[in-house]
C-alpha positions in Angstrom: 19.2 29.1 -38.5 16.9 30.4 -41.3 18.6 28.0 -43.7 17.5 24.9 -41.9 14.2 23.1 -42.5 13.1 20.3 -40.1 11.9 17.2 -41.9 8.9 15.6 -40.2 8.6 12.3 -42.1 9.8 10.4 -39.0 7.0 11.8 -36.9 4.6 9.6 -39.0 6.3 6.3 -39.1 9.2 4.3 -40.5 11.4 6.3 -42.7 15.0 5.9 -43.8 17.1 2.8 -44.6 18.7 2.8 -41.2 15.6 3.4 -39.2 15.1 0.8 -36.4 12.5 2.5 -34.1 8.8 3.2 -34.6 7.4 6.7 -35.1 8.0 9.3 -32.4 5.3 9.8 -29.8 3.4 13.0 -29.5 5.6 14.0 -26.5 8.8 13.2 -28.3 7.7 15.1 -31.4 6.7 18.1 -29.4 10.1 18.1 -27.7 11.9 18.2 -31.0 9.6 21.0 -32.3 10.2 23.0 -29.1 14.0 22.6 -29.4 13.9 23.8 -33.0 11.5 26.6 -32.2 13.8 27.9 -29.4 16.8 27.6 -31.8 14.8 29.8 -34.3 14.4 26.9 -36.7 10.8 27.8 -37.9 10.5 25.9 -41.2 9.0 22.4 -41.5 8.9 20.0 -44.4 5.9 17.7 -44.4 3.2 16.2 -46.6 -0.5 15.5 -46.6 0.5 11.9 -46.6 2.1 12.2 -43.2 -1.1 11.8 -41.2 0.5 11.3 -37.8 3.0 14.0 -38.4 0.3 16.6 -39.2 -1.6 15.7 -36.0 1.5 16.2 -33.9 2.4 19.5 -35.6 -1.2 20.9 -35.4 -1.4 20.0 -31.6 1.9 21.8 -30.9 1.3 25.1 -29.0 3.5 27.3 -31.3 1.8 27.8 -34.7 4.0 30.2 -36.7 5.9 27.8 -38.8 6.8 28.2 -42.4 5.8 25.1 -44.4 7.2 23.1 -47.3 4.8 20.4 -48.4 4.7 17.9 -51.3 1.8 16.8 -53.5 1.7 13.5 -55.3 0.4 14.2 -58.9 -1.1 10.8 -59.0 -3.8 12.1 -56.6 -4.8 14.9 -59.0 -7.5 14.9 -61.6 -6.0 15.7 -65.0 -9.3 15.3 -67.0 -9.4 19.0 -67.6 -7.7 22.2 -66.5 -10.6 23.1 -64.4 -10.8 19.7 -62.7 -7.0 19.8 -62.1 -7.3 23.2 -60.5 -10.1 22.0 -58.2 -8.3 18.8 -57.2 -5.1 20.7 -56.4 -7.0 23.3 -54.5 -8.8 20.6 -52.5 -5.5 19.0 -51.6 -4.1 22.3 -50.4 -7.1 23.2 -48.4 -7.2 19.8 -46.8 -3.5 20.0 -45.9 -4.1 23.4 -44.3 -6.9 22.1 -42.3 -5.0 19.0 -41.1 -1.9 21.0 -40.2 -3.7 24.0 -38.8 -1.5 26.2 -41.1 -2.9 29.1 -43.1 0.1 29.6 -45.3 2.2 27.2 -47.4 5.6 28.7 -48.3 6.6 26.0 -50.7 4.4 23.5 -52.6 6.5 20.8 -54.3 5.3 18.4 -56.9 6.6 15.0 -55.9 8.9 13.7 -58.7 9.5 16.3 -61.4 9.4 13.6 -64.1 5.7 14.3 -64.7 6.8 17.7 -66.2 8.3 15.6 -69.0 4.9 14.1 -69.9 1.9 15.5 -71.7 0.5 16.5 -68.3 3.4 18.9 -67.6 2.0 21.9 -69.5 -1.4 21.9 -67.9 0.1 21.2 -64.4 2.4 24.2 -64.8 -0.5 26.4 -65.8 -2.6 25.4 -62.8 0.4 25.8 -60.4 0.8 29.4 -61.6 -3.0 30.0 -61.0 -2.8 28.5 -57.5 0.1 30.8 -56.7 -1.6 33.9 -58.2 -4.6 33.1 -55.9 -2.2 33.2 -53.0 -3.0 29.7 -51.9 0.8 29.1 -51.8 3.8 31.5 -51.9 6.1 29.3 -54.1 5.9 26.2 -56.1 8.6 23.8 -57.2 9.6 20.3 -58.0 11.1 17.4 -56.0 14.1 16.2 -58.1 15.5 12.7 -58.2 16.8 12.5 -61.7 19.0 15.4 -62.9 19.1 14.2 -66.5 16.1 16.3 -67.7 16.4 19.1 -65.2 17.6 21.7 -67.8 14.7 21.0 -70.1 12.1 21.1 -67.3 13.4 24.4 -65.9 13.5 26.0 -69.4 10.0 25.0 -70.2 8.3 25.2 -66.7 10.3 27.5 -64.5 9.6 26.8 -60.8 10.5 29.0 -57.8 12.6 26.3 -56.3 13.7 22.7 -56.6 14.3 20.2 -53.8 17.1 17.6 -54.5 19.4 15.2 -52.8 22.9 16.6 -51.8 25.5 15.1 -49.6 29.2 14.2 -49.5 28.6 11.2 -51.9 25.8 12.7 -54.1 27.1 16.0 -55.5 25.2 16.2 -58.8 23.8 19.7 -57.9 27.4 21.0 -58.0 27.5 20.6 -61.8 28.5 24.0 -63.1 25.9 24.0 -65.9 23.1 23.2 -63.5 24.3 25.8 -60.9 24.6 28.5 -63.5 21.2 27.8 -65.0 19.5 27.8 -61.6 21.3 31.1 -60.7 20.4 32.7 -64.0 16.7 31.7 -63.6 16.7 32.8 -59.9 15.5 29.4 -58.8 16.2 28.5 -55.1 17.8 25.2 -54.1 16.5 23.2 -51.1 18.5 20.1 -50.4 17.5 16.8 -48.7 19.3 13.5 -47.8 22.3 15.4 -46.4 23.1 12.3 -44.3 21.9 9.8 -47.0 19.0 8.8 -44.8 21.4 8.3 -41.9 23.8 6.0 -43.7 26.6 8.5 -43.5 26.4 8.5 -39.7 26.8 4.8 -39.3 29.9 2.9 -38.3 31.4 0.6 -40.9 30.0 -2.6 -39.3 26.5 -1.1 -39.1 26.2 -0.3 -42.8 23.2 -1.8 -44.6 24.2 -4.6 -46.9 23.4 -2.6 -50.0 26.2 -0.1 -49.2 29.0 -2.7 -48.6 30.3 -2.3 -52.1 31.2 1.3 -51.2 32.9 0.4 -48.0 36.2 2.1 -48.8 34.4 5.4 -49.3 32.8 5.2 -45.9 36.2 4.3 -44.4 37.7 7.3 -46.0 34.8 9.5 -44.7 35.4 8.2 -41.1 39.1 8.9 -41.5 38.6 12.5 -42.6 36.2 13.1 -39.7 38.7 11.6 -37.2 41.7 13.5 -38.7 39.7 16.8 -38.3 38.4 15.9 -34.8 34.8 16.0 -36.1 31.8 13.7 -35.8 30.4 12.3 -39.1 27.3 14.4 -38.4 29.3 17.7 -38.1 31.4 16.8 -41.2 28.3 16.1 -43.3 26.3 19.1 -42.1 29.2 21.6 -42.5 30.0 20.3 -46.0 26.4 21.2 -47.1 26.0 24.3 -44.9 29.2 25.8 -46.3 28.0 25.6 -49.9 26.8 29.2 -50.6 24.7 28.0 -53.5 22.3 26.2 -51.2 19.4 28.2 -50.0 17.7 25.7 -47.6 18.8 22.5 -45.9 16.3 19.8 -45.0 
């Protein structure tokens, strides 16, 4: 189960287009964490912005989790390289304090588009310094738009990228992108494998925005039924069977 990363955004509050309930209680969150721990899922995805999530994680009795966390570049001070380093260091140390974790496995910059701006060069330089100081093990970028990925990777090579991947969104399967990532030895961590829960919904439960793709969802349900699978199993197995994917959130 080393490939699986537990997302904890829902520990904090409303998340996902199909979410109807409030955030999990401390007891419910601990039950989920315990189940994952016993199943040898020991990697969590969280953020300094997930205040309630961090409280629940830090109060859980088992502490030896690997951590992937995101930093919003809007919260960093770009006035100088020194100030940028200090502000990033401060965010990391604050996160460690709130989460009761000494080691961050993966630090992701939320939205890689910033690497396309004038701030990209200095941010990359500081990220390498932070890694050299062993405040983190790896750094990478959270990807939404694949359009400029090749340019970003060639100019500012990360250790990993995090991107969406599911039965409907298969952009990461692009041969040129896969070959480049493999050549550069950049790991791939994928998210949204259930499209925020939409792929698990019945046709009559789909949010209005997705009605125009109704026939695709009908086909998905048909494939699952034909193969005697639930939508959850079908979606997970599709991603899990892709050998190019290193981690699944």
